[in-house]
C-alpha positions in Angstrom: -38.4 19.5 -30.9 -35.5 17.1 -30.1 -35.3 14.1 -31.5 -33.2 11.5 -28.8 -31.5 9.1 -30.8 -32.3 5.4 -30.2 -29.2 3.2 -29.0 -29.1 -0.1 -30.5 -27.2 -2.9 -28.6 -26.9 -5.5 -31.6 -25.6 -2.4 -34.3 -23.0 -1.7 -31.8 -21.7 -5.1 -31.3 -21.7 -5.4 -34.6 -19.7 -2.8 -35.3 -17.1 -3.3 -32.1 -17.0 -6.6 -33.8 -16.7 -5.4 -38.0 -13.6 -2.6 -36.2 -11.9 -6.3 -34.0 -11.6 -7.7 -37.2 -10.4 -5.2 -39.4 -7.9 -4.2 -37.1 -6.3 -7.6 -36.2 -6.6 -8.6 -40.2 -4.7 -5.6 -40.7 -1.9 -7.3 -37.6 -2.1 -10.4 -39.8 -1.1 -9.0 -43.0 1.5 -6.9 -41.6 3.4 -9.8 -39.7 3.7 -11.7 -43.3 4.2 -8.3 -44.7 7.3 -8.4 -42.8 8.1 -12.3 -43.1 8.5 -11.7 -46.7 10.7 -8.4 -46.2 13.2 -10.8 -44.0 13.2 -13.5 -47.0 11.0 -15.7 -45.4 8.0 -16.0 -47.5 8.3 -15.2 -50.9 6.0 -12.3 -52.6 5.4 -10.8 -55.8 4.6 -7.3 -54.1 7.3 -4.3 -53.7 9.2 -3.2 -50.9 6.9 -0.2 -51.0 3.8 -2.3 -51.2 4.8 -4.2 -47.9 6.2 -1.0 -46.0 2.5 0.0 -46.1 0.9 -3.4 -45.0 3.6 -3.3 -42.3 3.6 0.0 -41.6 -0.8 -0.3 -41.1 -0.3 -3.6 -39.0 1.5 -1.6 -36.4 -1.0 1.2 -36.1 -3.8 -2.2 -36.0 -1.3 -3.0 -33.4 -1.1 1.0 -31.7 -5.0 0.9 -31.8 -5.9 -2.1 -30.4 -3.3 -1.3 -27.8 -4.9 2.1 -27.1 -9.6 1.3 -27.4 -7.9 -2.2 -24.7 -6.2 -0.1 -22.2 -8.9 2.0 -20.2 -9.9 -2.1 -20.0 -6.6 -2.5 -18.1 -6.7 0.3 -15.5 -10.5 -0.8 -14.5 -9.4 -3.5 -13.5 -6.2 -2.5 -11.6 -7.8 -0.1 -9.7 -9.4 -1.5 -7.1 -6.8 -4.3 -6.8 -4.9 -0.8 -5.4 -3.8 -1.2 -1.9 -1.6 -2.6 0.7 2.0 -3.7 -1.4 0.4 -4.1 -5.1 1.3 0.3 -6.5 -1.1 0.3 -8.9 1.8 1.2 -11.2 2.3 -2.7 -11.3 -1.7 -3.6 -11.9 -1.2 -1.8 -15.1 2.3 -3.2 -15.6 0.8 -6.7 -15.1 -2.2 -6.0 -17.0 -0.8 -4.9 -20.3 1.7 -8.5 -19.9 -2.5 -10.5 -19.9 -3.3 -7.8 -23.2 0.3 -8.6 -24.7 -1.2 -12.5 -24.0 -4.1 -12.4 -25.5 -3.1 -9.9 -28.7 -0.5 -13.2 -28.9 -2.6 -15.7 -28.7 -5.2 -14.6 -30.1 -7.0 -16.2 -33.3 -10.1 -14.1 -35.2 -10.8 -17.6 -37.4 -12.4 -19.1 -34.0 -15.2 -16.6 -34.0 -14.8 -15.0 -30.5 -14.4 -11.7 -29.5 -10.9 -10.4 -28.8 -12.2 -8.1 -25.6 -13.3 -11.9 -24.4 -10.3 -13.1 -24.3 -8.3 -9.7 -22.9 -10.6 -9.4 -20.7 -9.9 -13.4 -19.6 -6.1 -12.5 -18.9 -5.7 -9.2 -18.7 -7.6 -10.2 -15.2 -5.5 -13.7 -15.0 -2.3 -11.3 -14.5 -3.8 -8.3 -12.8 -5.8 -10.9 -10.5 -1.9 -12.8 -10.4 -0.1 -9.3 -8.7 -2.6 -8.2 -6.7 -1.8 -11.8 -4.7 2.4 -11.4 -4.5 3.4 -11.2 -1.4 7.3 -10.2 -1.1 9.0 -13.9 -2.7 6.2 -14.2 -5.3 6.4 -10.3 -6.6 10.2 -11.3 -7.2 9.5 -14.0 -9.2 6.3 -12.3 -10.4 9.3 -9.5 -11.9 11.2 -12.7 -12.7 8.5 -13.3 -15.3 8.1 -9.9 -16.3 11.3 -9.8 -17.1 11.6 -13.5 -18.8 8.3 -11.8 -21.5 10.8 -9.4 -22.7 14.1 -11.6 -22.6 12.1 -13.6 -25.0 10.3 -11.3 -27.0 13.9 -9.9 -27.6 14.7 -13.3 -28.7 12.1 -14.0 -31.4 12.8 -10.6 -32.9 16.5 -11.1 -33.4 16.1 -14.1 -34.5 12.9 -12.7 -36.7 14.9 -10.0 -38.2 18.4 -11.4 -38.3 20.4 -8.7 -35.5 20.0 -8.2 -31.9 16.2 -6.8 -30.8 16.6 -2.2 -29.8 14.9 -1.8 -26.5 12.3 0.6 -28.9 11.6 -2.7 -31.3 10.6 -4.9 -27.8 8.9 -2.1 -26.5 7.2 -1.2 -30.0 6.3 -5.6 -29.6 4.7 -5.3 -26.5 3.0 -2.5 -26.7 5.3 -0.5 -24.0 6.6 2.3 -22.9 10.7 1.9 -23.6 11.1 2.6 -20.2 8.4 -0.5 -18.9 10.8 -2.7 -20.9 14.6 -0.5 -20.2 14.1 -1.5 -17.0 12.9 -5.1 -17.8 16.7 -5.0 -19.4 18.0 -7.4 -17.2 16.6 -10.8 -16.4 17.0 -12.0 -12.3 17.4 -8.9 -12.1 21.3 -8.6 -13.2 21.6 -10.7 -16.5 21.7 -7.9 -18.9 19.4 -8.6 -22.2 22.2 -7.2 -23.9 24.4 -10.8 -23.0 21.1 -12.1 -24.9 21.5 -10.5 -27.2 24.9 -10.7 -28.5 24.6 -14.7 -27.6 22.0 -14.7 -30.3 24.4 -12.6 -32.4 27.1 -15.4 -32.0 24.7 -18.0 -32.6 23.7 -16.2 -36.0 27.6 -15.8 -36.8 27.7 -19.8 -36.2 24.9 -20.4 -38.3 22.8 -21.9 -35.2 22.0 -24.8 -37.3 24.5 -27.7 -36.1 26.2 -28.8 -33.3 29.4 -27.5 -34.3 27.9 -23.9 -34.3 26.7 -24.6 -30.3 31.1 -25.7 -30.1 31.9 -22.1 -32.0 30.2 -20.4 -29.2 31.5 -22.4 -26.2 35.3 -22.6 -27.8 34.6 -18.5 -27.9 33.7 -18.2 -24.5 36.8 -20.8 -23.3 38.9 -17.8 -24.6 38.1 -16.2 -21.7 39.9 -15.2 -18.5 39.1 -16.2 -15.5 36.5 -15.4 -13.8 35.4 -14.4 -16.5 34.4 -17.7 -18.3 33.3 -18.6 -15.0 30.7 -16.1 -14.4 29.2 -16.6 -18.5 29.1 -20.5 -17.9 27.1 -20.7 -15.2 25.2 -17.2 -16.0 23.8 -18.9 -19.1 23.5 -22.2 -18.8 26.4 -24.2 -20.1 26.9 -26.6 -17.3 23.0 -26.6 -16.4 19.8 -24.1 -15.8 21.5 -20.9 -16.1 21.5 -19.3 -12.0 20.8 -16.2 -10.3 23.5 -14.0 -9.6 23.2 -14.7 -5.9 24.0 -17.5 -6.9 26.9 -17.3 -9.1 28.1 -15.2 -6.1 27.4 -18.2 -3.8 29.7 -20.8 -6.2 32.2 -18.7 -6.9 32.6 -16.8 -3.2 32.9 -13.3 -3.5 30.0 -10.4 -4.3 27.1 -10.3 -6.7 28.4 -6.0 -7.3 31.4 -8.2 -8.5 29.6 -11.0 -10.3 27.5 -7.9 -12.3 30.8 -6.4 -12.8 33.0 -10.0 -13.7 29.9 -10.4 -16.1 29.8 -6.7 -18.0 33.7 -7.1 -18.0 32.7 -10.9 -20.1 30.0 -9.4 -22.4 32.3 -6.3 -23.6 35.1 -9.2 -24.5 33.0 -11.2 -26.1 31.7 -9.1 -28.2 34.9 -7.3 -29.3 35.9 -10.8 -30.3 32.2 -11.4 -32.2 32.9 -8.3 -34.1 36.2 -9.1 -35.4 34.3 -12.6 -36.2 31.8 -11.3 -37.8 34.1 -9.3 -40.1 36.2 -11.9 -41.4 33.2 -13.3 -42.1 32.1 -10.7 -43.5 
């Protein structure tokens, strides 16, 4: 005679809670270890020990994503209708999950699953209600998440963030990040990374540092100088590709080409500057 095991909801709930606590403890330790490796914290731990802790934190992050991606899909599928594709909805849900991971504080006693459900639902619902205009705004929003993550990583690690690093931080495929490698559809993330490098070169702690960045931009010929100044907000808020094209009286395609050339020139000059500093 076979015996049917009794399902104990309380035991399952406690096991799930304990698993969440272990995973986020590992993630937090990994962040602390990375800060120590980057020189932001003093520690007696060896580099080998820190590397193990960082790896465990990264593995814990992957496990969190693996555990909660089904929640993203389950919320996204019912909304996949009309002009809203399932891929867009899943992407929105993943942004919500990333936001939940970033905001979660285990010390508050709230289950992560509760926070994740709230943020995933919020982002999926917003995406499902987007029309043509608001969808463009949403796309910009996800691009800004990528840009913000890249800039934070660049500052933390002391070098321009790569696609792989941003993808790992957000828990998204590299192709997903690469597709959002532009802000406002045509401000390359490498442009942001470039300016992060420029700020690092000038130490980014004094007004003189910002002046040095501006002086470097001023060495560009026209119209490259104007495009960079307008696109990166040297004269107010950063302008979109279409706004710059309108102001300069040229096509968006021309602005895109000029911008690419300008970034290439700046990176060359920046490389010379870093070599001189070294």
